[in-house]
C-alpha positions as CSV (number, residue, x, y, z in Angstrom):
1,Q,0.1,-0.5,-0.1
2,V,3.0,2.5,0.5
3,Q,5.7,3.3,-2.1
4,L,8.2,5.8,-1.7
5,V,10.2,7.3,-4.7
6,E,13.6,9.2,-3.9
7,S,14.7,11.8,-6.2
8,G,17.3,14.9,-6.1
9,G,20.6,13.1,-5.8
10,G,23.5,13.8,-8.1
11,L,27.4,15.1,-8.1
12,V,28.2,17.6,-6.6
13,Q,31.8,19.7,-4.9
14,P,32.2,19.9,-1.6
15,G,30.4,22.8,0.2
16,G,27.6,22.6,-2.1
17,S,24.0,21.9,-1.9
18,L,21.6,19.4,-2.9
19,R,17.9,18.6,-1.5
20,L,16.6,15.5,-1.9
21,S,12.8,14.7,-2.0
22,C,10.7,11.6,-1.6
23,A,7.4,11.1,-2.9
24,A,4.8,8.9,-0.5
25,S,1.9,6.9,-1.8
26,G,-0.6,5.5,0.7
27,S,-3.1,6.7,3.2
28,I,-1.0,6.9,6.3
29,F,1.6,9.0,5.4
30,A,0.4,12.3,7.6
31,I,0.6,9.9,11.0
32,S,3.6,8.0,10.1
33,A,7.3,9.2,11.1
34,M,9.4,9.5,8.3
35,G,13.5,9.3,8.1
36,W,16.2,9.3,6.1
37,Y,19.3,6.6,6.1
38,R,22.3,6.8,4.2
39,Q,24.4,3.7,3.1
40,A,28.1,3.6,1.6
41,P,29.6,0.3,0.2
42,G,30.7,-1.6,3.0
43,K,29.3,0.4,5.7
44,Q,26.4,-0.4,7.7
45,R,23.2,1.8,6.9
46,E,22.8,4.8,9.5
47,L,20.1,7.3,10.1
48,V,20.6,10.8,9.1
49,A,17.7,12.5,9.8
50,H,14.1,11.5,11.5
51,I,11.2,13.5,11.8
52,T,7.7,12.6,13.6
53,S,4.1,13.3,12.3
54,S,3.9,16.2,14.2
55,G,7.4,17.7,12.9
56,T,9.6,17.3,15.5
57,T,13.1,16.7,14.0
58,T,16.3,14.4,15.1
59,Y,19.6,14.1,13.5
60,R,22.8,12.4,13.1
61,D,25.7,14.8,15.3
62,S,27.6,14.8,11.8
63,V,24.9,16.7,9.6
64,K,23.5,19.2,12.8
65,G,23.4,22.5,11.5
66,R,23.9,21.2,7.8
67,F,21.0,19.1,7.0
68,T,17.3,20.2,7.5
69,V,14.3,17.5,7.2
70,S,10.9,18.8,6.6
71,R,7.5,17.2,5.4
72,D,4.7,18.0,3.3
73,N,1.5,15.9,4.4
74,A,-0.5,17.6,2.0
75,K,1.6,16.7,-1.2
76,K,2.5,13.4,0.6
77,M,6.1,14.5,0.4
78,L,9.4,14.2,2.8
79,Y,12.3,16.5,1.9
80,L,16.3,16.8,2.9
81,Q,18.0,19.8,2.4
82,M,21.9,19.2,2.6
83,N,24.2,22.0,2.8
84,S,28.0,22.3,3.1
85,L,28.0,18.6,1.5
86,K,31.3,16.6,2.7
87,P,32.8,13.8,0.6
88,E,31.8,11.7,3.9
89,D,28.1,12.6,3.0
90,T,28.8,10.2,-0.4
91,A,25.8,7.5,0.0
92,V,23.0,6.3,-1.5
93,Y,20.1,8.0,0.4
94,Y,16.9,6.1,1.1
95,C,13.3,7.4,2.2
96,N,11.6,5.6,5.2
97,Q,8.4,5.3,6.5
98,R,7.5,3.8,9.5
99,S,4.2,2.2,9.8
100,T,1.9,-0.4,12.0
101,G,3.2,-3.5,10.1
102,G,6.6,-2.5,9.8
103,D,8.9,-0.2,7.6
104,Y,8.5,0.7,4.2
105,W,11.6,1.9,2.0
106,G,12.4,3.9,-1.4
107,Q,14.9,2.4,-3.7
108,G,17.5,4.9,-2.9
109,T,19.0,7.9,-4.8
110,Q,22.7,8.6,-5.1
111,V,24.7,11.2,-3.5
112,T,28.3,11.6,-4.6
113,V,30.5,14.6,-3.3
114,S,33.8,15.1,-4.9
115,A,36.0,17.6,-6.1
């Protein structure tokens, strides 16, 4: 019932910015907690940012002050604004939706930060 599609990734120089988007389907987006995760080759998947249904946000320490997560419930959209990007931000970024019955994941979008 839930489908998530990420977009907005790409190649960017250090210090640059990208905005990732996640388009959600289904009827439970507005009451679901959402998150952005990332995974680099050979590394564990890690939480980047999280936002509750009421808009409360959390971030991993390494992105605090640089990344901003937001949501638009009317459009069923999740966003991640990424500024001051660093090479260590390079990863596949995944949209996640928490729901009764488990989590849903998008296909991922590649973010590469390189000079």
